[in-house]
C-alpha positions in Angstrom: 0.0 0.0 0.0 1.3 3.4 -0.9 2.1 5.8 1.8 -0.5 8.6 2.0 0.9 12.0 0.8 4.0 10.4 -0.9 3.0 11.7 -4.3 2.4 15.2 -2.9 5.8 15.2 -1.2 7.5 14.2 -4.5 5.6 16.9 -6.4 6.7 19.5 -3.7 10.3 18.3 -3.9 10.3 18.6 -7.7 8.7 22.0 -7.5 11.2 23.1 -4.8 14.2 21.8 -6.9 12.9 23.7 -9.9 12.8 26.9 -7.9 16.3 26.3 -6.6 17.6 25.7 -10.1 15.9 28.9 -11.3 17.6 30.8 -8.5 21.0 29.2 -9.3 20.6 30.2 -13.0 19.8 33.8 -12.0 22.8 33.9 -9.5 25.2 32.6 -12.1 23.9 35.0 -14.8 24.2 38.0 -12.4 27.6 37.0 -11.2 28.8 36.6 -14.8 27.4 40.0 -15.8 28.6 41.9 -12.8 31.7 40.2 -11.3 34.7 40.5 -13.6 36.8 37.8 -11.8 33.9 35.3 -12.0 33.3 36.2 -15.7 37.0 35.8 -16.5 37.2 32.3 -14.8 34.1 31.2 -16.7 35.5 32.5 -20.0 38.8 30.8 -19.3 36.8 27.5 -18.9 34.9 28.3 -22.1 31.6 28.4 -20.0 28.6 30.7 -20.4 25.9 31.2 -17.9 23.4 29.2 -20.0 25.4 26.0 -19.5 24.8 26.1 -15.8 21.2 25.0 -15.4 21.1 22.8 -12.3 23.2 22.1 -9.2 24.7 19.1 -11.1 26.2 21.6 -13.6 28.2 23.3 -10.8 31.0 20.8 -11.3 31.7 22.5 -14.6 32.8 25.6 -12.8 36.5 25.9 -12.3 37.6 25.7 -8.6 38.4 29.1 -7.1 39.8 30.5 -3.9 40.1 34.1 -2.6 43.3 34.8 -4.5 41.7 33.7 -7.8 38.7 36.0 -7.2 40.6 39.0 -5.9 41.3 41.4 -8.8 44.9 42.3 -9.4 44.9 46.0 -9.3 48.1 46.2 -11.4 46.5 44.2 -14.2 43.4 46.4 -14.1 45.6 49.5 -14.2 47.5 48.2 -17.2 44.4 47.3 -19.1 42.8 50.7 -18.5 45.9 52.6 -19.4 
C-alpha cells in the first residue's frame, strides 16, 4: 500500500528543486554579468551562464579561492591605461 501523501511530497520536492535551479541560474547569470573575476574564470573555462542549469552543472565551474577572485589592481591599471 502506498504511503499517503507520498506523491504530494514528491511533487513538492520537484517544484522546490525547480525553484532552486531557477535561483541558481539567476545567480550565475548575475555574477557573470557583474563580477569581472567570475566572468574571467568562466570565460577561461569556455563556459557561459546558460550552460549552468542545475546544481549538477556546478561541477563544470573551475575551482576558485580568494586569490583567484581578488582582482589584481596592477593588471586592471595596465588594461585601462
